[in-house]
N, C-alpha and C positions, 0 to 999 in steps of 0.2 A: 504493500500499499504505499501511496505517496502522500505525504502531509504538505499542505499548503496553507500558509498563515497570512492573513491580510487585516490591516487596521481599518475600522470602519468610523464614520462620523454620523452621529444620529442613529436612527433605527436600522437595523440590518434587514435587507430584503434580498435574499439570494435569488438567482434566476429561478423562475418557476416556483417561487416560494409558495404562493398561495395555492398552486396546483398540487404541491406536495402536501400541504395542509388538507386539501380536499380529498387526497388519497387516504391519508391517515383517517380522516373524519368518516370516510366510508366504512373502513374496517372496525373503528370504534362503534359505529352505528350498529353493525351486525352484533357486535359483543354485547352492547347494552340491551338490545332486544333480547338476546339470549339470556342474559342474566335476569332480565325482567320476567321472562317465562318462568325461570326456576324460582324467583322470589314469590310470585304470585301462587305458584303451585305448592310450594312449601308452606305458605301461610294458610292456605285452604286445608292442606293435610294436617297441620297441627291443630287448627280450630276445630276441624271435623272429627278428628280422632280423640281429642282431649277436651274441647269446649273451654278451654282455659285461656283468657286473655293474658294472664300472668306468664304462661309458658309461651305464648305468642310474642310477648314483649321481650322475653329473654332471647328469642331468636334475633330481633333486632339489636339487642344489646351486644351479643357476640359478633354481630356483623359490623359494629361500629367501634366499640371500645378499644379492641387492639389497634386499629388504624390510629386512632386518636394518640395512644401512648406511644406509638412507634414514629408518629409523624416527624419529630425534630430530626431523627437519624435518617429518615427517608428523604428528607430535604437535602441533608449533606450528600447522600448518595446520588440524588438528582443532579447536584452541582458538581460532584467529583468526577462522575462517569458520563459517557455519551448517553444522552436521554433517550435516544432510540433503543439503545441496549437495555436501559432500565426498564422501558415499557414492555419490551419483549419478554424480559425475565418475569416481570409482574404478571403478564398475560399467561405465561407458562405455568406459574405456580397456581393461579386461579383455575387454570384448564386442568391441571392435575387433580386439584381438589374436587372439581365437577365429576371428573372421571371416577374418583374414589367414591363419591356419593352414588354414582350409577351402580357400581358393582355391589355396594352394600344394600341397596334397595332391591336390586335384581335377585340377590341371594336371600332375601327376607330377614336380614339380621340388623338393619338400620334402626338405631334408636335416637332419641332426641339429643343425647349426650354426644353421639357421633356428629351430629349436626353443629353443635357448639364448637367442636375442635376444628372441623372443616371451615366453618364460617370465619372462626378466628384467624386461620392461616391466610385465607383468602382476604381477610380485612387488612392484614399486615401488607400483603401484596398490593392491595389498592391504595394504601398510603404511599407506596413508592411510585405508582402509576400517575396518580392525580398531579403532584408537583412537576414531574418529568413532562407530562402532556401539557400542562398549562404554561410552563417556561418554554417548551418548545414552540408553542404557537406565537410567543412574542418575538422569537427569532426568524420566523418564517413569514409573519404578516406585518405590513406597514402599520405604523401607529394609528393612522386615521381609520384603519380598517379593523381595529381590535374589537370595536363593539360588534361589528358584523360577524367576525369570527366567533365571538362569544354567543352571538345569536344563533349561528349554525351549531354550536355545541349544545345549546338548549334544544334545537329542533331535533337532534338525535335522541335526547333523552325524552323528548315529548312523544316522538314516533314509537318508542319503547313503551310508554305508558299507555298509548292508544292500542297498539297491536298486541302487547304481551297479554293483558288480561283477557281480551276477546279470544285470542288464539289459544292461550293456555286453557281457558274454559272448555274449548272444543277438544283440545289435545288430551285433557285429563281423562275424558271419557273414551277417546279413540286409542291412545298409547300409553296412558297412565303416567305416573310421576317419572318412572325410569326412562320412558321415551322422551319426556321433555328434557330432562337432564342431558341426555345424549344429543338432543338438538342444540342445547346450550353449548356443550363441548365443541360442536362443529362450528359454531359462531366464534369461538375463541381461535380456532385454526384460521378462519378468514381474517381476523384482526392480525394475527401473527404473519400471514402472508403479505398484508399490505405494508406491514413494518419492514418486512425483509427486503422489499424491493425499492425502498426510498432511502435517502441519505439526510441525515441531520447535520446542521453546522454545530460544532462544539464551541462553547462560548467561555472564556476564561479571563481573568484579570491579568493585564499587561505585567503588572508587578508581582504576580503570584510567585511564591517561592516554590523551588522544586520539591523541598521537603514538606509533606503534607501536615497540616495542623492536626492537632487532637480532634477527633470526631466530636468530643464533648464540647470543646471550644467553638467548633464551627456551628454546632447545634445552638449553642447559647448565643452566637451571633445574631441569628435570626430574631431572638426575643429581644435583644438589645436594640436592634434596628427599629422594631415596631414600638418599643416603649418610649424611645427618644423622639417619635413623631406623634404628638398627641392626637392629630386628627385621625391618623390610621388606628391608634390604639382605642379611641372611642367608637370608631366605626366598628371595630371588632367586638366591642361590648354590646353593640346593637345586634350583631349577628349571633353572639353567644346566647344572650337572652331570647332572641327570636327562635333560634334553634332549640332552645330549652322547651319553649312553649310548643313549638311544632312537633317536639318529640311525643307530647301527649297526643297530638293530632294524628301522628304516624301510627300510633298503637291503636287508638280508638276507631280510626276510619273503617276499616274492614269489618270488625265485629259491630259497629254502630249500624252500618248498612245492612248487615246480614240480620240485625235484630228485627227489621221490619220488611225484609225482602228475602231473596235467594241468591244462589251463586251466579245465576245468569244476570241478574239485575246488578249485582256487585260489579261484574265485569264491564257492563254497559256504563255504570256510573263513573267508575275509575277511568274508562276510556274517554268520558267527557273531560275529565281532567287533563287527559293527554292531548285532547283536541284543543284545549285552551292553551297548553304549553306549546304545541305545534304553531298555532296562530301567533302566539307571542314571540316565539323563536323566529319565525319567518319575518314578522314586523321588525324585530330588532336586527335581523340579518340585512334587511333592506334599508331600515332607518338609521341604524347605528345608535339610536338612543338620543335623548335630548342633550343639548350642548352643555348644560350644567348637569353633569352625571349625578351629582350628590342630591339634587333635587329629585331627579328621576328615581333614584335609588329608594329614598325615604318617602316620597310621595306615592309611589306605587305599593310600597310596603304598607303604608297607612290604608290605601284602598283595599288591599288584599285581607288585612286584619278585619275591616268592616264586612267584606263578603263572607268571611269565614264565621263571623258572629251570627249572620242571618241564617247559616246552614244548620245551626243546631236548634232553631226554634220549633221545628215541626219534623215528625217522622214521615217525610215525604221525599221520595227518590228523585223526583223532578226539582225540588228546592235544593237538595244536596248536590245534585248534578250541576245545577246552575251555579251554585256558590263555588265549588271547586273548579269549575270551568273558568270562572273569572279570576280565581286565584291562579290558575294555570296560565291564563293570558298575561297576567302582570308579573309573575315571577321571573320569566326570562329577561324582562326589561330591568327588574331590580337587580338580578345576578349579573346580567351583562354590564350594566352601568358600574356595578362593583368591581368586576374583573377588568374593565377598561381602566378604571382608576388606579388599581393596584399594578396592571402591567405597565402603565405609563410612568408611574412614580418610583418603581423599584427597578434598579439596574439589572441588566440581563444576566450578568455572572452570578448574582446572588438570589435570583428569583426562586430557585429550587428551595433553599433553606428558608426564605421569608414566606413563601407560599405554603410551605409545609407547617411552619409555626403558625400561619394565619388559619389554616384548616384545623389544626389542632385546638387553637383557642376558640374559634367559632363553633366547633362541634364539642367542646369540652363538657358542657352542661347537658347534652343530649341523653348520655347514658343515665344520668340522674332521673330524667323524665321516663326513660324506658323502665327503670327499677320502680319508680313510684306509680307509673300509670295503671298497671295491672292491678295491684291491690286497691288503688283509689277507686277504680271502676268497679271491681268485683264486690268490695266491702264498704265503700263509702257512697259514691255518687248513685250507683244503681239501686241499692237498698233506700236511700233517702228519697228518691223519686218514685218509689212504688206507692200503691194506693194508700197505705198507712205510714209512709215515711215522713221523716222530719220536715222535709221540704215541700211535701205534697200540697199543703194548704197555702203556701206562699208562692214560691217559684213555680209550683205545679200549675198555677192559674195561667202562667205565660207559656211554660214549656209543655204542659201536659204530664200525665202520670203513666206509669207502666214500663214495660220492657224497653229498653233503650233510651229512655228520656233522661236518665242520669248521664249517659254519654253525650246526649244532645246539649245538656247543661254545660258539661266540661268542654265541649266543642266551642261554645259561645264565649266562655271565660277565657280560653286561649285566644279567640279572635280580638276580643276587647283588649287583652294584654299586648298583643302584636301592635295593634293600632296606637295605643298609648305610648308604647316604646318608641315608635317611629317619631311621634310628636316631641317627646322628651329629648331625643338624641338630636333632632333638628335644632332645638333651642341652644345647643352647645355651639359657641362660635368656632371652636377649633375644627368642628365637623362641618359646620355649614360653610366655612370659608377654606375647606381643606384644598380645593382645586387651585385657588389662587395663592394661598400661603405656602404650600408645599410645591416646590418646582419639579418639573419633570426631570428625569435622570439624565446625567451627562454620560453619553456612550463614548467619549473620545478615548478612553483607556482600555476599551475592549478590544480583544483579539479574537478573531474567528478562526479556528483550526478546521479547515474543510478536509474531510476524508475522501479520497478518491479510491474507487476500487480498481 
C-alpha cells in the first residue's frame, strides 16, 4: 500500500466524498433494517412468553448500558485507527452475535439470560461503530452539507422503523424468530461488503507524537473538551434529561399499544412513527435545517414533547399513531441540527473521542429509566389507574381508568417533561448563543493520510 499525505484548509472534501458516503449509507440502511426486525421480534417474543414489562425493559437495558460504559474507549479507538476498519470490526462482532442467537433459538435452548449476554456484546460493538461512522461523515461531506447528510442518516433509521415492524409481524408467522435473525445476519453481510469496497481518509493531528498516549488520558480528553465549552456542555444536559424521559417512553410504547390492540395494530402504529421519521429525514436531507440550528433543535424538541403529551390521553391507536408520527417528523430535524452543530464545532481529528463522550453523556440516564420503568408501570402507574386505584377519581377523569391508562398517564408526563426541558435549556444564554460564541474548528493543522490499495 502507498501512503499519501496532504494538508488541507477548511473542511475536507475528497474526490467523490459524498458518493462514498452514499455507498456506506446504503450498507448501513440494510443493517439497521435487519437490526430493527430482530429488535421487534425479540420484544414480541419476551412480552408474549412472559407478559413482563420489567423483563422487556431489561432487554433494552442490556442493549444500551454496555455501550454507554465503553463509549470513552470506543472514541479513542475511532480516533486511533482507520474508521472504516473500526466500522467493519463492529459490524463483524454484531453479526456473530446475531448468528449465535440464531443457533441458540434453532436448537431450542435460548433463554432470556442468553439474550442479555449477546445484546451486551453487540452493544459494545455499536459503541465503536457510532463515533467512527459520525466522524467519517465529517471527513467525506462538505460542511454546508452536513445537515443533509444527517438527514439521510435519519432517513435510514426511519425506513427501518417503517419496514421492520410490518415485515417482522409477517415474518414471525412465516419463518419464526430464527428466520428473522438469519435475515438480520444477511443484512450485516451487505453492510460489510459496502465498507470493503470503499476507502476512508485517515485524519490525524499534524503535531501528533509517534508514541501513543495512554488510552485513559485520551478518553479523558473528550470529557475536558466538552466541559470547557459551556454551550456544548448544557446542550448535552438537555439530551441527557430528554433521553432519560424517552427511556420510559421506549419501554412503555409497545406494551401500551398492546394493552388496547393486537400485534398487527402494534406494527401499523410503530410504522406511523417510521413514516414520520422518513418524512422528517427527507425534509432535513433536502432543507438542511434552519440557519440557526440551536433554535431548530430546541424548538422542534418542544413541539415533540407536546405531541407526546397528547398521545397518552386516550386508548386510541389513531391518536397514538398521530402523536408518534408527529414526533417522528420532528426528531430528524432536532437530531440533524444537533449533529451539524457538533460536526462543525469539533475538529476532525478528535471527533471520535468527543462524539463518543457525547453519546455516553447523552445516554447516561437512559439505563436508569429502563430499570425504573418496568416496576413503575407494573406496580405503581397501572394499579393507580385501575377502577379503584388512588388516581382513578382525579387523573382518571382526564385519562380514563382501566388497563393501559397508567401507561397513558406516564406517557403524558414524559411529554410534559420533554417540552419543559427544551424551554429551560433555551433560556440559558450559553446554549442560545452557542453558534455565535463558539467558533467553527480550524482545520489548518489537520493531515489527511490517504490509503491507496
